[in-house]
N, C-alpha and C positions, 0 to 999 in steps of 0.2 A: 815755389808756391805750385799747384797746379796753375797754366794758364794752353790757351789755344793761339797756337802762334803761326804767321808767314814770315819763310825766309827771301821773297822775291814774290814779284805778281807774278800771276796763274792760276789752276784750276782748282778747284776743290780738293781736287787730291794734295795741292800744296800744302793743306793745311794742315799743321806738325802738333800734336798734342804732348807734356811733358811739365820739365821744373822751371822755370824761371827764377831770377832773384826777385824779392819781393824790389814792389820800385821805392822809393824816397821822396814823399810833398816838399815840393816847394814850401814857403812860407805863406804863400796863395793858397795854398790847395789842403785839400783833402782825403786822406789813405782812406778808401770805402774797403771791406772786408762781406767780395759779394756772394748774394742769395741766391738774383736769378738774371738771366742776360735773355732777351727780346734777340734772335736771326730777322732781320730785315733783309727786304732785296736788297737797298743800298748797300747791306754789307756784302754784298759780293759783287755790284759793280768796284767796288774800292779795293776787295783782292784780286781780282781779275786783271783790274788798270782799263774797266771798261768810262769806269769813275775818274782823271784823273787829278791825283790831291799829295799832297807831300808826308809822307811815311815813313815812320823812322825802326829799322829794320833789327833786330826783330822785330817785329809789328804785331801786337794781340790785336785780335778783330775783334771788333763786334762794336757795337753802339750806345746800347741802349742795357744800363742795369737798376738793378736794387735791394739796399745793400745795409748796413751798419756803418758808424762811423767808427774810425777804431784811433785813427788818431789825425788833429787837429793843429797847420799851421798855425805858427806865431800870428798873421795876420789876417787868418781866413775865420773873418766876423759870424757868428750865428750860427754856431755849428759846437755841439760837445759829444763827444767819447759818449757812444752806444746809441746814439738818435741814429731812430730808421730814416735811410732820404732815398733819392733815385735821378738818375740822370739820362736825359736821350740824346748827347750830342758829343760822345765818344769816338773817338777810330776817324777821324778824318784831320783834314788840315794839320798835321805835326802832332795830333793828341795820341796817345795810346789809346787799345778800345778797351774792350768791358771782360770779355772773356778770362777772364783766369777769376783766382781766389783771392787774390788784392786787385784794386786800382785805382789809381792815384786821380783824384777828380779836383778844378779848378773851385772856388767855393763859389765863382758867381756863375757856376752850372750846373750846381747843386743843389735840389730841391726838397724842403720834408718829405716826408709821406704821412699821409693822414692816418691816425688812429683808428685801427682797429679792419685798413685793408689788406688785402691776402698781394705777398711781394707777386706773386708770380699773375695772375689778373689784371695789377697798376705795370709790371713791367709790357707786359703782352696788349696795354690802353697807350703807353706813354706815347709813343712814338707815332701810331696814327690820329691819337687825340691833339697831339697839338700839330702832325700836319695838318686840319681838318681846320683849326683852329685858323692857323695864320692864312691858310688857301679862306677862308671865308670870311675871317674880321680883320686882319692885315690888309690884307691882298686885295680881298675880293668885297669891303666895304658893305658886307651885307650890314640891313636894316629890319625891323621890325615889322611886316606890314609888306614885304616885300616876297617877291617869286625865284626862289632858288629849285634848277636844277641840279640834280647829282648821276651823274652815270658810274656804273660796276656798286651802284648802294648795296650790293649785297658785304662786297669786298670789307677789309678793315679798315679803310682812312673814308671808305664812301660811307659804313655807318657810323662810324664816327662823325661823318659831315651829315646826314643825317638826324639822327640827337639834338647834335652842336644847330641845326639850322631854326631846326621845330623850334627845340628852346629857346634861342631867340626874339622867335616870333613871325618865324617864316614861313611860308605857305610851301613846303616841299615836294617838289615831284621826281619821282626815280627810277631810274629803268637796271634793269638787271634781266637774267635767265629766269623762265618760267617759275620755276622749280623754287625759288628768291623772294618773288616777291612779297609774299607774306612776310620774311623776315625784316622784308624795308616797311612795309606798313607796318609793324612793329616797332622798331625802330623809331617808326612817325612822322615815315612821310603822308602825307593826304591822301596824294596818286602814286602807284606804282606799276610800269608799265614792261614787258619783253619786247627787249630790242630787238628780238630775232624775231620779230612775229611781223605779217607782211604789212600791216596800219601801221607800223611804231610812227613813225615822222607825221601822219594826219589824228593822232592819235595828242601827239604829243601837242599841236600845236592847236588842237581843241582843249588839254590843261592849261594851256598858259595864252587865253586871249587878249590879254594886257602884256605877252611878252614875257620871259623868263630876264630878270635883272642879274641875278647871277647864276652863270651857266660853269659847271664843274663837271669837266668829267675828268674820274681818276682811275679808268680802265687804262689811261693810254691810246687808247683807241679814237682818235680827235677827228669826227666827223665834223670840218669845220664851216661845211654848204652849210648844213643842215643847225649846226650851231646860231649861225648867222641869221640866219632865217628866223628864229623862232626869237630870236633877242630883242627884246624892251630897250625902247629909246634910253641914251647912257647904262645900254649893259652893258657890264662887265663879263670874260670869257677866261676863265684859271688856269692856264697850265703848270700841271704840276707832277707830271705822269709822262713815257712814252719815249725815252731817248730817243729812239729810233725811228720816229715817226716823222713822216713829210708827208702832210697834208698839203694840199689845194687853198689857198686862203682866197675868199674872195673880197675881193680891198675893196671895190666901188657897195657891192652894199651895205657890208659893216661900217665906211666913215659914213654912209647917209642916216646912219643912226646914230652918230655919234656913240661910237659904239668904246669899248677899252679891251686890251689882250694885257693879261700879262701872265706871264712865266715865274716860276719861286722855287727855291728849291729848300729845304727845312736846314739844308748844311749851312745853309749862306748866312739863314735867319743871326741878327745880332741878337746879344745877350739879353736886353731890351727887350726882345719879342718873343723870345725862348721863357724867361722870365710872367711876362705874360700869360703864356701858352700853359704855363705849369700851372698858374691859379686853375686857368679854364677845365685842363685836365685831372686836378683835383675833386674839383667841382664836379667832375663829371665822374670818380671812382664815389665821391660817396654820396652822389644820387643813383648809382650802381648799373653803371653802363658796366660790361661786361663783355666779352668777347662768345662768339659763339662757340668757338670750338679751342681748346687750348691743349698742345701735346707737350710734355715735357721730356725732354733727351738730357742725360748725362753728359758733362764738357766735353769729354773722350768723344761725341758724336758729331761735335760741332762740322766736318769735312760732309755728315752723313747729311747734315739740315741744310747745308750749302746745295749740296747737290739734290736733295730736295724740292728747293727754290728756282733751283735754274733750271727742274727738268718738266715743273709742272705736279708734282706729287705730294705739294701742302696746297692746294686750294684749300680757301676757306675756313682754315686752320692760323692759329699761331702758335710758332713752333719756341719753345722758353728751356734754353740750358739751362740746370742745375753743376754749379761746383761742389 
């Protein structure tokens, strides 16, 4: 089968493309014929070694796929040959990745694709949608009637978080660049603020007079002084981006508000949590959630896709590889 893989940790140029053997599924696994693979920033962290995790070499890169069931292990309950399926948790913790014509997926990490959903759209939404669900529902405990702040609201995870938060009955305040504010509003934000504006901090305080119940910064730029300043009593700050960030933390004001700060990474999510997130992602797909822009590339362009992500040349675009 054709695949994109690495033989050792390294730069994007270390990605190879060519033939590898078709993997054999175990008794509780499913062999999937891959139709589309998303390219996520975390893929570059794993490939480079910035995010340490056990990798079997040669290691097929990639995390998210949509495809069709080709072989079902004897103990893989709930799937049949020909089913349309998706997964967003390959390529980590010893699991081979998705960037190939075939991939083995454990049955408890595989989900049915709703009828009529475009596979390219589905694979583009899977990771941001699941991340937003875990951040807001599992870790942030967002409830209807609460105020949610989403930093980086025009990004992939940010857009999904706005949509999910507004559908959950929260009042959503988002920040983004001035040219992206209309997109935030169309995603469901009640208030959209230019984070580069001179009056941003005051505007955020005015928009949340009773404080922010859940603060989610998706851009990785963590201004914790302002986050704590606008936090409601018993508010939650969810940290899920910015591996290199080392912000100053105002502990005194924070503990006086009975605040909570929670860090999470989707790679550590339990299979039960991922299954909950998958139900939400499918609902969002059926409800019409779409990325702002998708660009399809051949699987042979995997190295180019990684370079574009790492150099900032894919802003606002979901890159999808087609085997």
